[in-house]
C-alpha positions in Angstrom: 124.4 92.7 122.2 123.2 91.6 118.8 125.4 92.8 115.9 122.3 94.0 114.0 119.8 95.4 116.6 118.2 97.7 113.9 117.5 94.8 111.6 116.4 92.5 114.5 113.9 95.1 115.6 112.6 95.5 112.0 112.3 91.7 111.6 110.4 91.5 114.8 107.9 94.1 113.7 107.7 92.5 110.2 106.3 89.3 111.8 103.1 91.2 112.6 103.0 94.0 110.0 103.6 94.2 106.3 106.2 96.5 104.8 103.6 99.0 103.6 102.3 99.3 107.2 105.9 99.7 108.5 106.4 102.5 106.0 103.2 104.2 107.0 103.7 103.8 110.8 107.1 105.3 110.5 105.5 108.4 108.9 107.0 107.2 105.6 110.6 107.6 107.0 111.5 104.9 104.5 109.7 103.1 101.7 108.1 99.7 101.9 110.8 98.5 99.5 113.6 99.7 101.8 112.0 97.9 104.8 111.7 94.7 102.8 115.3 94.8 101.7 116.5 95.6 105.2 114.6 92.8 106.7 115.5 90.3 104.0 119.2 91.3 103.3 120.4 93.6 106.1 122.4 96.8 106.2 124.4 97.6 103.1 123.1 94.5 101.3 120.3 94.2 98.9 119.0 92.2 95.9 121.2 92.4 92.8 123.3 95.5 92.8 121.0 97.6 95.1 122.1 98.5 98.6 120.3 99.3 101.8 121.9 102.5 103.0 121.4 103.9 106.5 118.5 106.2 107.3 119.2 109.9 107.2 118.7 112.1 110.3 115.3 113.3 109.1 114.0 109.7 109.2 114.9 109.1 112.9 111.7 110.4 114.5 109.5 108.2 112.3 111.6 105.1 112.8 111.6 105.8 116.6 107.9 106.0 116.4 107.6 102.7 114.6 110.1 101.0 116.9 108.5 102.4 120.0 111.8 103.8 121.3 113.8 107.0 121.4 115.7 108.7 118.6 118.9 108.2 120.6 118.3 104.4 120.7 117.5 104.3 116.9 120.8 106.2 116.3 122.7 103.7 118.4 121.1 100.8 116.5 122.0 102.4 113.1 125.6 102.9 114.3 125.7 99.2 115.2 124.1 97.8 112.0 125.7 100.1 109.4 129.0 101.0 111.0 129.9 98.3 113.5 130.0 100.8 116.3 128.6 99.4 119.6 127.8 101.2 122.9 130.6 101.0 125.5 128.4 98.8 127.7 127.9 95.3 128.7 124.1 95.7 128.7 122.2 93.4 126.4 120.1 94.6 123.4 117.0 93.7 125.4 118.0 95.9 128.3 118.9 98.8 126.0 115.6 98.4 124.2 113.5 98.4 127.4 115.3 101.3 129.0 113.3 104.1 127.3 110.1 102.2 127.9 110.9 101.8 131.6 112.0 105.4 132.0 108.5 106.5 130.7 106.7 104.7 133.5 105.5 106.2 136.8 107.5 105.1 139.8 104.7 102.9 140.9 104.4 101.2 137.5 108.2 100.8 137.4 108.2 99.0 140.8 105.4 96.7 139.5 107.4 95.8 136.4 110.5 95.2 138.4 108.6 93.0 140.9 107.1 91.0 138.0 110.5 90.7 136.2 112.2 89.5 139.4 109.4 86.9 140.0 109.6 85.6 136.4 113.4 85.4 136.6 113.1 83.2 139.7 110.7 80.8 138.0 112.6 80.6 134.7 116.1 80.6 136.1 
């Protein structure tokens, strides 16, 4: 698992969206400046003497919306980035990130995704 899954997710989103859009699409859970500093410097760091502190509990819904995941997953990502606390699992960040998405699928769609993933794994492995 990545040591900074929260920042990694924000960086991925920042490739396609500017920081103002990230602030807006997270229901302004954090400012555009906070997103910029997080992506560029990471947790606890910032330009000069400024710091990028962890989001407060009220921000979690908006961040989960932006990240396309659950509040529980965002909380785990915050724990990893800001406090060095990792889930007691050997699952990769990719698997942890996809879990809520897969759980939201119908059984038929989940079977289709599993079939496709297995086929792709055979051709890439």
